[in-house]
N, C-alpha and C positions, 0 to 999 in steps of 0.2 A: 254353667250358664254363658251362652256366647250372645253378647249385644250385637242386635241387628239378624241373627240368624232365625230363620223359620222352617221349622220343619215339615215337610208335605212330601206323601208317597201313596203309594197304592193301599197300604195297610192304615191310612189316616181315616178311611171311610169305609171300604169294601176291597173285597182280595180281587184279583185278575186285572182284566183291562178296564173295566168300570170303576172298579176301585182307583186305578191309577188315573183315571179322567177325573172322577170326581176328587180324588187327593190334590190334583194341580189345581181344580178350579176351586177348591177349599182353601187351598196354600195362598193362590192368588188374590182371592178377596181378602185374606188375612193383612196380606203386605198393600195392597192397594186401597183398602180403606172402602167404604160406602161409595162415596162418588166416582172412585176409579173402578169399583165393580158395576155400579151403573153405566159407567162408559162403557165396560167390557161386554156387558149384556146386548148395548145398544150397538156396538161393533159386530155383534154375532147376529143380530135379528136380519138383515139382507139376504146372508147366506141361507139361512133358516127359511125365511120367506121364498125365496128363489126355488131351494128343494122342496119346499110343500107346492109352489106351483108347475113343477118338473113332474110331480105325483098325479097333479090334478090339474091339466091345459087349461080348463075351463075357468078356473077361477082367477079373478083380477087380483091385482097386485095389492090394493086394499084389503081385500078379503084375507090373502095371502099373509101380509102383516099382523093383521087383527088375528087370525089363527095361530101364528108364530107367538106371540104374546100370550093367548090364552094356554097354549101348551108349553110354552115354557115355564109358566106358573103352575100348572096341573098336572097334567098326564106325565110329562118327561122327566120333570123333578120327580114325583111319586113312583116312576116306574123306574 
């Protein structure tokens, strides 16, 4: 065991590209802790909301943020 070493990778959660993405996120949350994880998610929200607005130009910015928060906690994490 090496002090301060955190193992993360594609096989930490799922195989392939999705596994690499989730493995990286899980590794980051392990290193960052709860406060750092919340800060990481908050940094991700503006880009996610912008992508949702591009898909649906009639969506307001507030609606895009609300939808991003909802999807982040439900559909995108579950799928």
